[in-house]
C-alpha positions as CSV (number, residue, x, y, z in Angstrom):
1,X,118.2,-173.5,8.3
2,X,120.9,-171.9,6.2
3,X,123.0,-168.9,7.1
4,X,123.8,-166.3,4.4
5,X,127.1,-164.5,4.1
6,X,127.8,-161.3,2.1
7,X,129.9,-163.4,-0.3
8,X,127.4,-165.3,-2.5
9,X,124.3,-163.4,-1.1
10,X,123.2,-162.0,-4.4
11,X,123.7,-165.2,-6.3
12,X,121.8,-167.2,-3.7
13,X,118.9,-164.8,-3.7
14,X,118.7,-164.5,-7.4
15,X,118.7,-168.3,-7.8
16,X,115.5,-168.6,-5.8
17,X,112.2,-168.8,-7.7
18,X,110.1,-168.4,-4.6
19,X,109.9,-165.8,-1.8
20,X,113.0,-165.5,0.4
21,X,112.6,-165.0,4.1
22,X,115.5,-163.4,6.0
23,X,116.1,-163.3,9.7
24,X,118.6,-160.7,10.8
25,X,119.8,-161.6,14.2
26,X,122.8,-161.6,16.7
27,X,123.8,-164.3,19.1
28,X,123.7,-161.9,22.1
29,X,120.2,-160.7,21.3
30,X,117.5,-162.0,23.7
31,X,114.5,-161.3,21.4
32,X,116.5,-162.9,18.6
33,X,116.7,-166.1,20.6
34,X,112.9,-166.0,21.1
35,X,112.5,-165.4,17.3
36,X,114.6,-168.4,16.3
37,X,112.2,-171.3,17.1
38,X,109.3,-169.3,15.6
39,X,111.3,-168.7,12.4
40,X,112.1,-172.4,12.2
41,X,108.5,-173.4,12.8
42,X,107.4,-171.0,10.0
43,X,110.0,-172.6,7.7
44,X,108.6,-176.0,8.5
45,X,105.0,-174.9,8.0
46,X,105.8,-173.1,4.7
47,X,106.8,-176.6,3.4
48,X,109.0,-175.4,0.6
49,X,106.9,-172.4,-0.5
50,X,109.7,-170.1,0.6
51,X,113.4,-170.2,1.2
52,X,114.4,-169.3,4.8
53,X,117.8,-167.8,5.7
54,X,119.4,-166.4,8.8
55,X,121.9,-163.5,8.7
56,X,124.1,-162.7,11.7
57,X,124.5,-159.0,11.7
58,X,127.8,-159.1,13.7
59,X,129.4,-161.3,11.0
60,X,127.7,-159.7,8.0
61,X,127.4,-155.9,8.8
62,X,127.3,-155.1,5.1
63,X,124.1,-157.0,4.6
64,X,122.5,-155.4,7.7
65,X,123.4,-152.0,6.3
66,X,122.2,-152.8,2.8
67,X,118.8,-153.8,4.3
68,X,118.6,-150.8,6.6
69,X,118.6,-153.0,9.7
70,X,118.7,-150.7,12.7
71,X,117.3,-153.0,15.4
72,X,117.0,-156.8,15.7
73,X,115.4,-159.1,15.2
74,X,114.3,-158.0,11.7
75,X,112.4,-160.2,9.4
76,X,112.4,-159.4,5.7
77,X,110.6,-161.2,2.8
78,X,111.9,-160.7,-0.7
79,X,110.6,-161.8,-4.1
80,X,112.2,-160.9,-7.4
81,X,115.0,-159.1,-5.6
82,X,112.6,-156.7,-3.9
83,X,111.7,-156.4,-0.3
84,X,108.0,-157.0,0.0
85,X,107.7,-157.2,3.8
86,X,109.9,-156.0,6.7
87,X,109.2,-156.1,10.4
88,X,111.4,-155.0,13.2
89,X,111.1,-156.8,16.5
90,X,109.6,-160.1,17.3
91,X,107.4,-161.4,14.4
92,X,105.0,-164.2,15.0
93,X,104.6,-167.3,12.8
94,X,101.3,-166.2,11.3
95,X,102.8,-162.8,10.3
96,X,105.8,-164.6,8.6
97,X,103.5,-167.0,6.7
98,X,101.1,-164.3,5.6
99,X,104.1,-162.2,4.3
100,X,105.2,-165.2,2.3
101,X,101.8,-165.6,0.8
102,X,101.5,-161.9,0.0
103,X,105.0,-161.8,-1.7
């Protein structure tokens, strides 16, 4: 599981030829701690069909603002530099994988 930073974000996202799944979180957030293993399971099950990244909103507030993150956890799925799916609050594995397939 890779963490994205503001520096290099655009280059990383643009270099991906597959959907990109972003998990906006904070270490102090209880629901984010519940989301983490589900996010990791979704990455494993996606088996390379998508790139999965975590973004700590306390360390990268510019990215949180750019994506309009008002509450966490927030899961976003991007393809071709466009957000195709966004969910605020806990997102189950099936929802994440379905969003990857729809992207």
